[in-house]
C-alpha positions as CSV (number, residue, x, y, z in Angstrom):
1,X,130.0,65.6,35.5
2,X,130.5,65.0,31.7
3,X,127.4,67.0,30.9
4,X,128.7,69.8,33.1
5,X,132.1,69.8,31.3
6,X,130.3,69.8,28.0
7,X,128.3,72.8,29.0
8,X,131.1,74.9,30.4
9,X,133.3,74.1,27.3
10,X,130.6,75.4,24.9
11,X,130.6,78.6,23.0
12,X,128.0,80.2,25.2
13,X,129.0,81.9,28.5
14,X,127.9,79.8,31.5
15,X,127.3,81.3,34.9
16,X,127.5,78.6,37.5
17,X,125.8,79.3,40.9
18,X,127.4,77.0,43.5
19,X,124.7,77.0,46.3
20,X,123.3,75.1,49.2
21,X,119.7,74.5,50.2
22,X,120.4,75.7,53.8
23,X,122.1,79.0,52.6
24,X,120.1,82.2,53.2
25,X,122.1,84.4,50.8
26,X,121.6,81.6,48.1
27,X,117.8,81.9,48.6
28,X,118.2,85.7,48.2
29,X,119.9,85.2,44.9
30,X,117.2,82.9,43.4
31,X,114.8,85.6,42.1
32,X,117.8,87.7,41.0
33,X,119.0,84.7,38.9
34,X,115.5,84.1,37.5
35,X,115.3,87.7,36.3
36,X,118.8,87.6,34.9
37,X,117.9,84.4,33.0
38,X,115.0,86.2,31.4
39,X,117.0,89.2,30.5
40,X,120.0,87.5,28.9
41,X,118.0,85.0,26.9
42,X,120.3,83.2,24.5
43,X,123.4,85.3,25.4
44,X,124.3,82.8,28.2
45,X,123.2,80.0,30.5
46,X,122.8,79.9,34.2
47,X,123.4,76.6,36.0
48,X,122.9,75.8,39.6
49,X,125.2,73.3,41.4
50,X,124.3,72.2,44.9
51,X,127.6,71.9,46.7
52,X,126.2,69.3,49.1
53,X,125.2,67.0,46.3
54,X,128.2,67.8,44.0
55,X,131.1,67.9,46.4
56,X,133.7,66.8,43.8
57,X,132.7,69.7,41.5
58,X,132.8,72.2,44.4
59,X,136.2,70.9,45.4
60,X,137.5,71.1,41.9
61,X,136.6,74.7,41.6
62,X,137.7,75.5,45.2
63,X,134.3,76.7,46.3
64,X,134.9,77.7,50.0
65,X,131.6,79.5,50.6
66,X,128.1,79.8,49.1
67,X,126.9,81.3,47.0
68,X,129.9,81.3,44.7
69,X,129.5,82.4,41.1
70,X,131.9,81.2,38.5
71,X,131.6,82.4,34.9
72,X,132.9,80.0,32.2
73,X,133.4,80.7,28.5
74,X,134.9,78.0,26.2
75,X,136.1,76.1,29.2
76,X,138.0,79.0,30.9
77,X,137.1,80.7,34.1
78,X,136.5,84.3,33.2
79,X,135.2,85.6,36.5
80,X,134.3,84.4,40.0
81,X,132.9,86.0,43.1
82,X,131.4,84.7,46.4
83,X,128.4,86.2,48.2
84,X,125.4,88.1,47.1
85,X,126.1,89.8,43.7
86,X,123.9,92.5,42.1
87,X,122.1,91.4,38.9
88,X,123.8,94.2,36.9
89,X,127.3,93.0,37.8
90,X,126.4,89.4,36.7
91,X,124.8,90.7,33.5
92,X,127.9,92.8,32.7
93,X,130.3,89.9,33.3
94,X,128.2,87.7,30.9
95,X,128.1,90.4,28.3
96,X,131.8,90.8,28.5
97,X,132.2,87.3,27.2
98,X,130.3,88.0,23.9
């Protein structure tokens, strides 16, 4: 948890993907997030958090469904959305933190 806090409190925007292994839409988002990671490079980080293995973190951020995306910048939540999200929307949100 301390590594997670350190990451989300950094200067770089961090998109957190709260997901579950059994979640179909989460699997749909995997290649989208891989593409996004390649496109944004050093502009931001993408972190995956398995809600079944990290229940306290999921509860802390009130994750009620998966996938849920939460964008942090300097420790603040800048944006959040549940469900399948188009890559361009995710990219725009990360760019808005620059």
